[in-house]
C-alpha positions as a printed NumPy array, in Angstrom:
array([[-68.826, -44.969, -33.301],
       [-65.589, -43.602, -34.619],
       [-62.248, -45.347, -34.379],
       [-60.886, -42.499, -32.265],
       [-63.623, -42.953, -29.645],
       [-63.044, -46.722, -29.591],
       [-59.306, -46.219, -29.002],
       [-60.064, -43.762, -26.204],
       [-62.45 , -46.207, -24.521],
       [-59.971, -49.05 , -24.924],
       [-57.258, -46.88 , -23.384],
       [-59.458, -46.093, -20.397],
       [-60.295, -49.773, -19.897],
       [-56.609, -50.685, -20.05 ],
       [-55.836, -47.968, -17.521],
       [-58.459, -49.323, -15.111],
       [-57.079, -52.831, -15.545],
       [-53.554, -51.637, -14.73 ],
       [-54.749, -49.702, -11.678],
       [-56.617, -52.742, -10.356],
       [-53.642, -55.058, -10.957],
       [-51.239, -52.617,  -9.315],
       [-53.522, -52.27 ,  -6.295],
       [-53.838, -56.054,  -6.013],
       [-50.049, -56.444,  -6.061],
       [-49.795, -53.852,  -3.307],
       [-52.427, -55.591,  -1.186],
       [-50.767, -58.976,  -1.652],
       [-47.497, -57.597,  -0.292],
       [-49.233, -56.844,   2.985],
       [-51.631, -59.824,   2.943],
       [-50.265, -62.866,   1.12 ],
       [-53.399, -64.852,   2.03 ],
       [-55.291, -62.972,  -0.688],
       [-53.66 , -65.334,  -3.171],
       [-55.764, -68.182,  -1.761],
       [-59.045, -66.287,  -1.525],
       [-61.921, -66.498,  -3.985],
       [-62.125, -63.814,  -6.665],
       [-65.145, -62.044,  -5.061],
       [-63.242, -61.713,  -1.778],
       [-60.178, -60.316,  -3.556],
       [-62.322, -57.948,  -5.617],
       [-64.009, -56.674,  -2.44 ],
       [-60.597, -56.057,  -0.838],
       [-59.392, -54.117,  -3.893],
       [-62.639, -52.126,  -4.055],
       [-62.538, -51.254,  -0.352],
       [-58.896, -50.24 ,  -0.625],
       [-59.662, -47.9  ,  -3.523],
       [-62.566, -46.386,  -1.577],
       [-60.468, -45.726,   1.522],
       [-57.401, -44.376,  -0.307],
       [-57.388, -40.597,  -0.033],
       [-54.002, -40.271,  -1.741],
       [-55.134, -41.381,  -5.209],
       [-54.462, -38.834,  -7.92 ],
       [-57.582, -37.163,  -9.277],
       [-57.286, -38.841, -12.691],
       [-56.814, -42.277, -11.101],
       [-59.746, -41.652,  -8.755],
       [-61.94 , -40.763, -11.735],
       [-60.886, -43.962, -13.501],
       [-61.774, -46.292, -10.617],
       [-64.636, -44.45 ,  -8.908],
       [-67.292, -46.026, -11.103],
       [-66.003, -49.568, -10.684],
       [-68.214, -51.93 ,  -8.714],
       [-66.956, -55.045,  -6.952],
       [-68.361, -57.062,  -9.863],
       [-66.465, -54.906, -12.376],
       [-63.245, -55.602, -10.482],
       [-64.043, -59.343, -10.449],
       [-64.313, -59.279, -14.234],
       [-61.045, -57.368, -14.56 ],
       [-59.31 , -59.894, -12.316],
       [-60.741, -62.828, -14.241],
       [-59.113, -61.807, -17.523],
       [-55.439, -61.148, -18.042]])
């Protein structure tokens, strides 16, 4: 695997992480109780919100479309 491919993959992972964090912040503004929920519940809320959002840009949609609830849990578990 070349260094260029690794950087590209790392960039995509970082982008997904930022999209998930941004979406979580948005959800917490409307539902502050999410702060007290277990990670799987929060991950499900983020996942469902991504799935129902029709206004996501095409590139953002492509970045998060393949994420499962478990993937989002892992992203949320690490800063």
